[in-house]
N, C-alpha and C positions, 0 to 999 in steps of 0.2 A: 477867747479871742485868739485868732490865728495871727500870723506874722503881719507886721506893718511893712508894706512894700515901699521901697525907695529905689527907684530905677530897677536894676536887675538884682540888687542885693536886698535880702529880707532880714528883718530883725524880729525875733520872737518875743511875744509878751508872755509873762508868767512862766518862763522856762527856768529850770534849775541850772545854776552856774557854780563852778568851782574856780576859785582864784588862789593860785599858789604864788607866794611872794618870798623872795630871798632878802634877808636883812644884811646890814653891814657886818654883823657878827656871824654871818654865814649860817643862819638858821633858816629853815623853810617853814613857813606858816601857811596853813590851809584855811580858807574861808569858803562858806557856802551860803547862797542866797537865791532869790528869784528876781528875774528881770521885771521892770515896771511895764506899763502899758505901751511904751515906745521901744521895748526891747533893750532898755538900758539898765545896767547894774552899777551902782555907785559904791566905790570902796573908799574908806577913810582910815588913815593910819594915825594912831595916837601914842606911839611908843617914844621912849627917850631917844635922844640924838644918836647914841651908840648902837641902838637897835633899829634904826630907820630902815625902811624898805629900799632896796637898790633897784630891783626890777620884779615884775610880776607877769604871770601868764593866766589869762582868763580862758576857761574851756567850758563848752556846753556839757552838761551831764545828762539832762533829760528834758523832755517837753511833753505837755499834755497832748500835743498834736503831732504824733509820729509821722503822719503823711506829709507834714509841712517841714520836717527836718531832714529829709533826704537831700544830702548835699551833692552838688555836682563837683566842680573843680575848686571849691572854696577851701580855705584853710580851716583846720579844726580848732584853732585857738588864736587868741590875740595877745601878743607880747607887748608890754608897755613899761617904760621907766617911770618911776615915781619920784619926782624931785620937788614936791610941794612941802611947805612947812607942816609940822605935825598938827593933826586935827583937821586938815583940809580934805576934801573929797575929790575923787577922780572918777569921771564917768567912763564906763566901758561898755561897748556893744559886742559881747562875746559871740553872738550868733551871726555869722556872715554867710548864710546859705544862698546858693545859687541852684535851686532845684532843677533837675533835668525836665521833669514834668510836674506842674503844680496843680493840685486839685482846685476846683472852683472856689471852695470855701477858704482857701489860703490866699487868694488874690484880692 
């Protein structure tokens, strides 16, 4: 499945994502996963209060549809703060591509 189109911004389904998070104790934690059918990746933190996440950066790693991932002037990552209680999840749309030219099967 290629990107789900939403206006001029596209979200990729089944794409590999890296999420880097900085904790209160200044550790960097790396997570990897795949986006769902709507191009969303959910992250959930279950650490003790002293090691809670402060902020995270979700970045695209790869996609099965390379022609659909050529970005125009979009950013290559999404930064977000995580201020939810431990165990809750946060939805991230890490792929914000605005292709210069989009193949027919991507639209």
